[in-house]
C-alpha positions, 0 to 999 in steps of 0.5 A: 500500499505504501508503494502504491501511495509513493507511485501516486505521489510521484505521478502527481509530482510529475504532472505538477512539474509538467504543468509548471513547466508548461505555465513557464513556457507560456509565460516566457512566450507571452514575454516574448510577444505583447499584444498591442491595440490601436485604432486604424484609419477607419477607427476599428481596433486592430490587433498587432502581434509584435516580436519584442526582440526585433520590434517588427510587427507580424501578422497584422490584419486590419479590422477586429481580429479578436475581441478583448475581454473586459479588463484586458490590457491595452497598450498604446501603439508606438510611433514605430508601430504606426510607421510599420502599419501604415508603410506603403506596400508598393501599391499606388497611393495618394498622400492625404496627410499624416497619421494622428498624433504623429507629424511624420507618418504619412497617411496614404490611400490606395487609389485602385482599392478606393476607386474600385468600390463605393466609399463615403466621407462621413463627418459632422458639419464643418469637419472638412468632408468637402475639403477632404473630397477635393484634396483626394480628387486633386491628388488622384488627378495629379497622379493620373492626369490623363484620367477622367472624373465626373463629379455631380455638384448640385450645391456648387461646393467644388467649382472654386476648387476645380476651376483651374483643373476641370471643366465646370458645367452649369446651367449657363454652359450646358447644352442639352440635346432636346 
């Protein structure tokens, strides 16, 4: 009976040692990586896994990849994190400003992705929607001067912005075929 108890005790100790070793490996792995949450251009929380040794971000995906649980730690994105996230990947972009709160990380829009589907500029009155639309369209026209953009502007907001770069039709110069 004593021999059986000794075997049970050794088995329990071995299991406990295995569990402790597993927990130590998990802690070590967590120490090697840290979870960073930031807001992307669309205001969506993004998860980024960063390897502490190199400081490089791996496996970044836009959007919510994993919802945090209440009480989870949230770390601010560093300027280096933002620089890696917003770095150009070679696709054609137009620069529309800088990523807040930095002054040196450019905010660019992928032209083909932007024009390949519907998009909206949303905001309250006076937040710069018309100015942003004019800026984006000017940058696209600079990038592709042979391209054509048709803008329907029922309130005449953009006439001054495109006076030198576009042809403006209104009731005084528009010829209708009927």
